[in-house]
ROLO-592690 format. One line per field, with one value per residue (C-alpha): residue in three letters; z, x, y. Coordinates in Angstrom, 3 decimals. Layout:
! ROLO-592690
rest	Ala	...
up	Z	...
east	X	...
north	Y	...
! end
This chain:
! ROLO-592690
rest	Val	Gln	Leu	Gln	Ala	Ser	Gly	Gly	Gly	Leu	Val	Gln	Ala	Gly	Gly	Ser	Leu	Asn	Leu	Ser	Cys	Ala	Ala	Ser	Glu	Arg	Thr	Phe	Val	Met	Gly	Trp	Phe	Arg	Gln	Ala	Pro	Gly	Lys	Asp	Arg	Glu	Phe	Val	Ala	Arg	Ile	Thr	Trp	Thr	Gly	Asn	Ile	Lys	Tyr	Ala	Asp	Ser	Val	Lys	Gly	Arg	Phe	Thr	Ile	Ser	Arg	Asp	Asn	Ala	Lys	Asn	Thr	Val	Asn	Leu	Gln	Met	Asn	Ser	Leu	Lys	Pro	Glu	Asp	Thr	Ala	Val	Tyr	Tyr	Cys	Ala	Leu	Asp	Arg	Gly	Leu	Gly	Ala	Thr	Met	Arg	Gly	Asp	Tyr	Trp	Gly	Gln	Gly	Thr	Leu	Val	Thr	Val	Ser	Ser
up	-19.727	-21.429	-19.966	-22.545	-20.470	-22.132	-20.989	-18.454	-18.469	-17.391	-15.968	-13.714	-10.463	-11.225	-14.061	-15.788	-17.423	-18.730	-18.531	-20.543	-20.714	-22.669	-21.715	-23.912	-22.792	-20.572	-17.012	-14.100	-12.074	-14.198	-12.299	-10.830	-8.818	-8.181	-7.288	-5.071	-5.359	-2.016	-0.747	-1.459	-3.981	-3.516	-4.661	-6.915	-8.345	-9.506	-11.540	-11.844	-14.845	-14.350	-13.174	-9.547	-8.749	-5.374	-5.467	-2.911	0.126	-1.250	-5.045	-4.413	-6.405	-8.274	-10.288	-12.335	-13.241	-16.825	-19.005	-21.681	-22.261	-25.420	-25.392	-23.016	-21.307	-18.386	-17.919	-15.809	-16.327	-13.111	-12.914	-10.072	-10.080	-6.669	-6.188	-4.676	-7.268	-8.648	-9.331	-12.089	-11.801	-12.985	-14.453	-12.749	-13.423	-10.915	-11.998	-9.333	-6.920	-3.203	-0.453	-2.001	-5.289	-5.833	-8.935	-10.353	-13.655	-13.862	-16.244	-16.902	-15.082	-16.419	-15.365	-14.152	-12.530	-11.825	-11.222	-8.211
east	206.040	210.037	212.650	215.595	218.057	220.889	223.455	226.023	229.657	232.854	232.928	235.262	233.976	231.947	231.120	227.998	226.059	222.588	220.667	217.687	215.364	212.092	209.055	207.447	203.818	202.075	202.832	202.146	205.608	208.489	211.811	215.933	217.237	220.955	223.018	226.223	228.730	228.422	225.313	221.766	219.525	218.504	216.101	216.619	214.404	211.103	208.912	204.250	202.410	201.557	204.938	204.999	208.776	210.556	214.554	216.703	218.325	221.846	220.805	218.404	219.866	221.993	220.215	216.760	213.545	211.913	209.804	208.202	204.437	203.875	207.185	207.297	210.517	212.364	215.276	217.620	219.958	223.165	224.689	228.002	229.098	230.529	232.267	229.716	227.691	228.916	226.769	224.214	222.514	218.115	214.939	211.978	208.273	205.189	201.990	200.200	201.447	202.357	203.634	207.551	208.577	208.487	209.340	206.817	208.905	212.805	215.257	218.903	221.192	223.254	226.672	228.028	231.186	232.429	236.760	237.797
north	173.377	173.094	175.827	176.727	179.186	180.618	183.628	182.309	182.752	183.291	187.108	189.821	191.063	194.007	192.925	191.828	188.767	188.335	185.352	184.652	181.898	180.872	178.931	176.446	178.200	180.508	180.553	182.774	182.710	182.720	182.973	182.432	180.010	179.773	176.794	177.455	174.512	173.006	175.256	174.413	175.499	179.296	181.587	185.346	186.544	185.918	188.260	187.103	187.696	191.269	192.596	191.910	191.723	190.600	189.606	188.322	190.366	189.342	190.687	193.530	197.369	194.586	192.261	193.427	190.245	191.528	189.117	189.205	188.407	187.666	185.857	183.796	184.765	185.932	187.950	188.184	190.811	190.663	193.611	193.990	190.683	188.825	186.186	184.972	185.030	182.006	179.108	177.002	179.544	177.505	179.078	178.024	178.576	178.486	178.261	180.347	182.624	181.913	183.049	182.005	180.829	176.733	175.601	173.428	173.120	173.756	174.224	173.019	175.913	177.767	178.234	181.649	181.990	185.155	185.667	187.953
! end
């Protein structure tokens, strides 16, 4: 499975960005992780084929994940961005649904920088 992510960039605190990821084939779970400088990669959000959604507590109420099953794409609308949201964001896919998202497949990452 190949993943192509896009949409990162530089934005001021309080601003918005939208990330998109296109997959080469359909999978049950699509989602996003991020890795800030000097920190471990962390889960951000995921959505299943049936529309079941889960968010990390740190982004609830600010980020919205959605997917287009016909196009095998997943989007992450990020609003009210904070400097601590600065990270490389990775699109990920899982074949099946588990208690946590594993990341069976990974995209190349797209950098999001939020200035204060």
